[in-house]
C-alpha positions as CSV (number, residue, x, y, z in Angstrom):
1,X,-0.3,0.2,0.1
2,X,1.2,3.6,-0.7
3,X,2.0,5.5,1.5
4,X,-0.4,7.9,3.1
5,X,0.8,11.8,2.7
6,X,-1.1,14.2,5.8
7,X,-0.6,17.5,3.8
8,X,-3.3,19.8,3.3
9,X,-2.2,21.6,0.1
10,X,-5.5,22.4,-1.6
11,X,-3.2,23.8,-4.3
12,X,-1.2,20.4,-5.3
13,X,-4.4,18.2,-4.6
14,X,-7.2,19.1,-3.8
15,X,-10.1,20.5,-5.7
16,X,-8.7,22.9,-8.6
17,X,-11.1,25.3,-10.0
18,X,-13.1,25.1,-13.7
19,X,-16.9,25.0,-13.6
20,X,-17.2,22.0,-11.4
21,X,-15.1,23.1,-8.5
22,X,-16.1,22.5,-5.4
23,X,-18.6,19.7,-6.6
24,X,-17.7,16.4,-4.2
25,X,-17.2,13.0,-6.4
26,X,-17.5,9.8,-4.7
27,X,-15.8,7.1,-7.1
28,X,-17.0,4.0,-6.5
29,X,-15.5,2.6,-10.0
30,X,-12.7,0.9,-11.5
31,X,-11.5,-0.4,-15.0
32,X,-12.7,2.1,-18.0
33,X,-16.3,3.1,-18.1
34,X,-16.9,4.5,-14.6
35,X,-13.4,6.3,-14.6
36,X,-13.5,7.6,-17.7
37,X,-16.8,9.2,-16.4
38,X,-15.1,10.6,-13.3
39,X,-11.9,11.6,-15.3
40,X,-13.9,13.9,-17.5
41,X,-15.7,15.2,-14.1
42,X,-12.3,15.7,-12.2
43,X,-11.3,17.9,-15.7
44,X,-14.3,20.3,-15.3
45,X,-12.6,20.9,-11.6
46,X,-14.4,18.1,-9.6
47,X,-13.0,16.7,-6.5
48,X,-12.8,13.2,-7.3
49,X,-12.5,10.8,-4.1
50,X,-11.5,7.3,-5.6
51,X,-12.2,4.5,-3.2
52,X,-10.2,1.7,-4.1
53,X,-10.1,-1.7,-2.6
54,X,-6.4,-1.4,0.0
55,X,-4.6,-4.0,-1.3
56,X,-4.8,-3.8,-4.9
57,X,-6.9,-0.8,-5.6
58,X,-7.9,-0.4,-9.4
59,X,-8.1,-3.8,-11.2
60,X,-5.7,-1.3,-14.0
61,X,-3.2,-0.9,-11.5
62,X,-2.2,-4.4,-11.8
63,X,-2.8,-5.6,-15.6
64,X,0.0,-6.3,-17.7
65,X,2.9,-3.5,-17.9
66,X,3.4,-2.1,-21.5
67,X,7.1,-3.5,-23.3
68,X,10.0,-1.0,-21.8
69,X,7.7,0.1,-18.7
70,X,8.8,-0.7,-15.1
71,X,7.2,-3.6,-12.4
72,X,5.2,-0.3,-10.7
73,X,4.5,1.9,-14.0
74,X,0.5,1.6,-13.6
75,X,0.3,2.7,-17.6
76,X,-3.1,1.7,-18.1
77,X,-4.2,3.3,-14.9
78,X,-2.4,7.0,-15.3
79,X,-4.7,7.1,-18.5
80,X,-7.7,7.3,-16.9
81,X,-7.1,8.5,-13.4
82,X,-5.4,11.7,-13.4
83,X,-6.8,14.4,-10.9
84,X,-8.5,12.2,-8.4
85,X,-7.6,11.6,-5.4
86,X,-7.3,8.0,-3.6
87,X,-8.5,6.2,-0.5
88,X,-8.3,2.7,0.3
89,X,-11.2,1.2,1.8
90,X,-12.8,-2.4,2.2
91,X,-16.3,-1.8,1.8
92,X,-17.0,-5.0,2.9
93,X,-15.4,-4.4,6.4
94,X,-17.8,-2.6,9.2
95,X,-15.2,0.4,9.8
96,X,-14.3,1.2,6.1
97,X,-17.9,0.8,5.2
98,X,-19.0,3.4,7.6
99,X,-16.4,5.9,6.9
100,X,-17.9,5.5,2.9
101,X,-21.0,5.7,4.0
102,X,-20.1,9.0,5.6
103,X,-18.4,10.1,2.6
104,X,-21.2,9.6,0.4
105,X,-23.6,11.9,2.7
106,X,-20.8,15.0,1.8
107,X,-21.0,13.9,-1.7
108,X,-22.6,15.9,-4.4
109,X,-22.2,13.0,-7.0
110,X,-21.6,9.0,-6.3
111,X,-20.6,7.0,-9.6
112,X,-20.3,3.7,-9.1
113,X,-20.5,0.6,-11.6
114,X,-20.2,-2.8,-10.1
115,X,-22.6,-4.9,-11.2
116,X,-26.2,-4.5,-10.5
117,X,-27.3,-5.0,-7.0
118,X,-23.8,-5.0,-5.3
119,X,-24.1,-1.8,-4.3
120,X,-26.7,-2.1,-2.3
121,X,-25.2,-5.4,-0.6
122,X,-22.5,-3.1,0.6
123,X,-24.7,-0.8,1.5
124,X,-23.6,2.1,-1.2
125,X,-26.4,1.9,-2.7
126,X,-29.4,4.5,-3.9
127,X,-31.8,3.7,-1.7
128,X,-29.6,3.6,1.4
129,X,-27.7,7.0,0.5
130,X,-30.5,9.2,-0.7
131,X,-32.1,8.7,2.8
132,X,-29.2,10.2,4.4
133,X,-28.2,12.9,1.3
134,X,-31.3,14.1,-0.5
135,X,-28.7,15.9,-2.5
136,X,-27.1,13.3,-4.1
137,X,-26.9,12.6,-7.3
138,X,-26.0,8.7,-8.1
139,X,-25.1,7.8,-11.5
140,X,-24.4,3.5,-11.6
141,X,-23.2,2.5,-15.2
142,X,-23.0,-1.1,-16.2
143,X,-23.2,-3.2,-19.0
144,X,-26.8,-3.6,-19.6
145,X,-28.7,-1.0,-17.1
146,X,-30.3,-1.9,-13.5
147,X,-32.8,-3.7,-14.8
148,X,-34.3,-5.7,-18.0
149,X,-33.6,-9.7,-18.7
150,X,-29.6,-8.7,-19.4
151,X,-29.5,-7.1,-16.3
152,X,-27.3,-9.6,-15.1
153,X,-25.3,-11.0,-17.8
154,X,-21.5,-9.9,-17.8
155,X,-20.6,-7.2,-19.9
156,X,-17.2,-6.1,-21.7
157,X,-16.8,-3.5,-24.6
158,X,-16.0,-5.9,-27.7
159,X,-19.6,-7.7,-25.9
160,X,-21.6,-4.5,-26.6
161,X,-19.6,-3.5,-29.2
162,X,-21.0,-7.0,-30.8
163,X,-24.4,-6.5,-29.6
164,X,-25.0,-3.4,-30.5
165,X,-24.3,-4.0,-34.3
166,X,-21.2,-2.0,-34.3
167,X,-18.9,-5.2,-35.5
168,X,-21.3,-5.9,-38.1
169,X,-20.6,-2.6,-40.3
170,X,-16.9,-2.9,-39.1
171,X,-14.4,-5.0,-41.3
172,X,-14.0,-5.0,-45.2
173,X,-17.2,-6.8,-47.5
174,X,-16.0,-10.3,-47.7
175,X,-14.6,-10.8,-44.0
176,X,-16.0,-11.3,-40.6
177,X,-17.7,-8.6,-38.2
178,X,-14.1,-7.1,-36.6
179,X,-14.1,-5.2,-33.3
180,X,-13.2,-2.0,-33.1
181,X,-9.6,-1.1,-32.3
182,X,-11.0,0.9,-29.1
183,X,-13.1,0.9,-26.4
184,X,-15.8,3.0,-27.2
185,X,-18.4,1.1,-25.5
186,X,-17.0,1.7,-22.5
187,X,-15.7,5.1,-23.2
188,X,-18.9,6.2,-24.6
189,X,-20.7,5.1,-21.3
190,X,-18.5,7.2,-19.4
191,X,-19.1,10.5,-21.5
192,X,-22.6,10.1,-21.4
193,X,-22.8,9.5,-18.0
194,X,-21.0,12.8,-17.1
195,X,-23.4,14.6,-19.3
196,X,-26.3,13.4,-17.3
197,X,-24.1,13.8,-14.6
198,X,-24.0,17.7,-15.0
199,X,-27.3,18.2,-16.4
200,X,-28.6,16.6,-12.9
201,X,-26.1,19.1,-11.2
202,X,-28.5,22.0,-12.4
203,X,-31.2,20.2,-11.7
204,X,-30.5,20.0,-8.0
205,X,-29.2,24.0,-7.6
206,X,-32.5,24.7,-8.7
207,X,-35.1,21.9,-7.0
208,X,-32.8,20.8,-4.5
209,X,-33.4,17.2,-5.0
210,X,-31.2,14.5,-6.4
211,X,-31.4,12.0,-8.5
212,X,-30.6,8.2,-9.8
213,X,-29.0,8.1,-13.2
214,X,-28.9,4.6,-15.1
215,X,-26.2,4.4,-17.6
216,X,-25.9,1.1,-20.2
217,X,-22.7,0.6,-22.2
218,X,-25.0,-1.2,-24.4
219,X,-27.4,1.8,-24.5
220,X,-24.7,4.2,-25.1
221,X,-23.0,2.3,-27.8
222,X,-26.1,2.2,-29.9
223,X,-26.4,6.1,-29.5
224,X,-22.7,6.6,-30.4
225,X,-24.1,4.5,-33.8
226,X,-25.7,7.8,-35.0
227,X,-26.5,8.0,-38.9
228,X,-25.3,4.5,-38.8
229,X,-29.2,3.5,-37.6
230,X,-31.1,5.2,-40.1
231,X,-31.6,2.9,-42.8
232,X,-32.7,0.5,-39.6
233,X,-34.6,2.7,-38.3
234,X,-36.7,3.5,-40.7
235,X,-36.3,0.8,-43.3
236,X,-35.6,-2.1,-41.2
237,X,-32.3,-2.5,-43.2
238,X,-29.5,-3.6,-42.0
239,X,-26.5,-1.8,-43.8
240,X,-23.4,-4.1,-44.4
241,X,-19.8,-3.7,-44.2
242,X,-17.5,-1.5,-46.6
243,X,-14.4,-1.6,-45.1
244,X,-13.1,1.8,-45.3
245,X,-14.9,3.0,-48.1
246,X,-18.1,5.0,-47.8
247,X,-21.5,3.5,-48.5
248,X,-22.5,7.2,-49.9
249,X,-19.4,8.6,-51.3
250,X,-16.5,7.4,-54.0
251,X,-13.7,7.8,-54.1
252,X,-13.9,7.8,-50.1
253,X,-11.3,5.3,-49.0
254,X,-7.6,4.6,-47.7
255,X,-5.0,4.8,-50.7
256,X,-1.4,3.5,-50.2
257,X,1.4,5.7,-51.4
258,X,4.7,4.8,-53.0
259,X,6.7,4.9,-49.9
260,X,3.9,2.4,-48.5
261,X,2.0,4.9,-46.1
262,X,-1.7,5.8,-46.4
263,X,-4.0,8.8,-47.0
264,X,-7.9,8.9,-45.6
265,X,-9.4,10.5,-48.8
266,X,-12.9,11.5,-48.9
267,X,-14.7,13.2,-51.9
268,X,-17.8,14.3,-49.3
269,X,-19.8,15.8,-52.7
270,X,-19.2,16.9,-56.0
271,X,-17.7,20.3,-54.9
272,X,-14.6,18.3,-54.1
273,X,-14.8,16.5,-57.3
274,X,-13.1,19.1,-59.4
275,X,-10.4,20.0,-56.7
276,X,-9.6,16.1,-56.2
277,X,-9.3,15.5,-59.5
278,X,-6.6,18.6,-59.8
279,X,-4.7,17.6,-57.1
280,X,-4.1,14.2,-58.5
281,X,-3.1,16.0,-61.6
282,X,-6.6,13.7,-63.8
283,X,-8.2,16.2,-65.7
284,X,-9.2,13.7,-67.8
285,X,-11.6,12.0,-64.8
286,X,-12.6,15.3,-64.1
287,X,-13.8,15.9,-67.8
288,X,-15.5,12.5,-68.0
289,X,-19.2,13.2,-68.4
290,X,-19.3,9.3,-66.4
291,X,-17.4,10.6,-63.4
292,X,-19.6,14.2,-64.1
293,X,-22.0,13.1,-60.0
294,X,-21.7,11.2,-57.3
295,X,-24.5,9.1,-58.2
296,X,-22.9,8.4,-61.8
297,X,-19.2,7.9,-59.6
298,X,-21.8,5.4,-57.2
299,X,-22.6,3.4,-60.3
300,X,-19.4,3.0,-61.6
301,X,-17.5,2.3,-57.9
302,X,-15.4,-0.1,-58.1
303,X,-14.0,0.9,-61.9
304,X,-12.8,4.5,-60.6
305,X,-12.0,3.3,-57.0
306,X,-9.1,1.1,-58.5
307,X,-8.1,4.1,-60.9
308,X,-7.5,6.3,-58.2
309,X,-5.6,3.6,-56.1
310,X,-3.2,2.9,-58.6
311,X,-2.9,6.9,-59.2
312,X,-1.9,7.0,-55.6
313,X,0.7,4.5,-56.0
314,X,3.1,6.6,-58.2
315,X,4.0,9.2,-55.8
316,X,4.7,9.2,-51.8
317,X,2.5,10.6,-49.6
318,X,3.6,14.1,-48.8
319,X,3.4,14.7,-52.3
320,X,-0.1,13.8,-52.1
321,X,-0.8,15.5,-48.9
322,X,0.4,18.8,-49.7
323,X,-1.5,19.0,-53.3
324,X,-4.7,17.5,-51.5
325,X,-4.2,19.9,-48.5
326,X,-3.6,23.1,-51.1
327,X,-6.9,22.8,-52.8
328,X,-8.7,21.9,-49.4
329,X,-9.7,17.9,-50.6
330,X,-10.9,16.4,-47.3
331,X,-7.9,13.9,-46.3
332,X,-5.6,12.7,-43.8
333,X,-2.5,10.2,-42.9
334,X,-3.5,7.3,-41.5
335,X,-1.5,7.4,-38.5
336,X,-0.6,5.1,-35.8
337,X,-1.3,6.0,-32.2
338,X,2.2,6.8,-32.3
339,X,1.8,9.0,-34.9
340,X,-1.3,10.6,-34.2
341,X,0.5,12.1,-30.5
342,X,3.0,13.6,-32.3
343,X,0.4,15.4,-35.3
344,X,1.4,19.0,-34.9
345,X,-2.7,20.0,-34.5
346,X,-2.4,18.2,-31.6
347,X,0.8,19.8,-30.0
348,X,-0.8,22.8,-31.2
349,X,-3.6,22.4,-29.3
350,X,-2.0,21.2,-26.2
351,X,-4.0,18.2,-25.6
352,X,-0.7,16.0,-24.6
353,X,0.3,17.0,-21.0
354,X,3.2,15.8,-19.2
355,X,2.6,15.3,-15.4
356,X,5.2,14.6,-12.6
357,X,4.0,11.2,-11.0
358,X,5.5,10.8,-7.5
359,X,6.6,7.2,-8.4
360,X,6.8,7.2,-12.0
361,X,8.3,10.8,-12.4
362,X,7.3,12.1,-15.8
363,X,4.5,10.5,-17.4
364,X,2.5,11.8,-20.5
365,X,-1.4,11.3,-20.6
366,X,-4.3,12.7,-23.1
367,X,-5.7,15.8,-21.4
368,X,-9.2,16.8,-22.2
369,X,-9.9,17.9,-25.6
370,X,-11.7,21.1,-25.3
371,X,-10.2,24.3,-24.9
372,X,-12.4,27.2,-22.8
373,X,-11.7,30.8,-22.2
374,X,-13.0,30.7,-18.5
375,X,-10.4,29.1,-15.9
376,X,-9.6,25.5,-15.9
377,X,-8.6,23.4,-13.4
378,X,-4.8,21.8,-14.2
379,X,-4.3,18.2,-14.1
380,X,-2.6,16.5,-11.3
381,X,-0.7,13.5,-11.3
382,X,-3.3,10.1,-10.7
383,X,-2.6,8.9,-7.2
384,X,-0.9,6.2,-5.3
385,X,-3.1,3.9,-3.6
386,X,-4.5,5.3,-0.8
387,X,-2.3,8.7,-1.5
388,X,-4.9,11.1,0.2
389,X,-6.3,9.1,3.2
390,X,-5.5,12.0,5.3
391,X,-6.6,15.2,3.2
392,X,-9.7,13.9,2.5
393,X,-11.2,12.6,5.8
394,X,-10.5,16.1,7.2
395,X,-11.3,17.9,4.2
396,X,-14.7,15.9,3.7
397,X,-15.9,15.2,7.1
398,X,-13.9,17.3,9.7
399,X,-14.7,20.7,7.6
400,X,-18.4,22.0,8.7
401,X,-20.9,20.6,6.1
402,X,-21.9,22.9,3.4
403,X,-25.4,23.2,2.5
C-alpha cells in the first residue's frame, strides 16, 4: 500500500478551478467506463475521491505492463485517473463501509460501475444513501442497465460492440465482423454518464433534490452509432460492411502511396470532385461525363476506385498531402497511435499533457480535448493507492458541512 500523505496542500492535490470546482464526487468505479466518467468530471474541476480496494486497488493498477516500462508503472491506470485522489477502503469491512457512507453523505455525486445489486449489498446503494443525502446524484454505469432481461449478464467492451451492431458494420465486405480497435463502448458510457451528471447538478441547484442515473454500455454504444442506424430505423434494413469505403460517396477510401503509407481521402460532395481531380493531376477524370456526379460515380465505384488507388501509388504520401491540402480536399494520413500523438495540430492545442507522478516521474496523458476561455482546472498526476486518506477525511468529514 502506498504511504499516506498527510499534508493539506489543496492547491497541489485538492479541488481545482473550473466549472465544477467545489463539487464533491465519490468514485466507486474501476477499469474503464466508470473511471472515464469521473475523469471527465475531474477535468472540469470536480474533487474526485476514488475509493479503492486497500491491497490491490483498481484492477487497472495491476494489468500487464507495457514493453519497456517498469514493474511499478501503472500506465493503463494513469490514462484514466489523473486529477483524482485515492483512499483505500474495504467496503466489506464494517468500519471502512461506515467511513465510505460518511463520505457519501458529504458528496454531491456518487458514481459506481458494479454489477447491478452489488452496491446495495455493500450498503452503498441509491436507496440507502438517498435517505441520508437527499441532494445526492447517484450514477450507476453497467453493461446492460439496472433492470431488464440482460441486467445480470457480464459485459465487456467487445461484448457491447457485438450486441450493439457496431461489429456488423466494421471490417471488409467479404470478411467477418470486426472489433473496433478502441473501447468505445466503455468510453461512450462514461461520456454519457458525465453529461447526465452535469445536467443533474443543474437540476439539484434549482430544485434541491438529487436523482438516480442509470447508464448502460449497450445503450451508449447504440446511441453513438448515430446516422448508421437511420437505414435500420426507417427501412428495417441492416447496413453491410464496406471496409474503408463509404457507401454513399466515392472516391472515399484509404489509399496506399509509393512509400507504403496510407492516406484517407473522401470526396464528400460534388464540389470536391474537381479539386480532387486537379490535386491528382487527372483532368481526364474531371472532364469525363461518366464521373460528372456522385450518383454516376457510385454506379462505377469499383472502376473508379481502382484507378484512384493505382494513381496514388505513383507518388509518396508527402507529395499527395501537399496537393490535397492546398486544394482543400478532405484527407488525412492514416496514423498509428504514436503518429497520432505526434501530430502538430495536437501539439498546437496542448492536448498531450506531461505530469510528474510521485513514483513514475514524468508521464504523458491525453488531456481534455476542449479549450475554454474561462478558468480551468490544471491536471494533476494520478494518485498512488490510498495516497490522500488524511486529506480526504480532513476536508470532507472534519470541515463544516455546506448545504
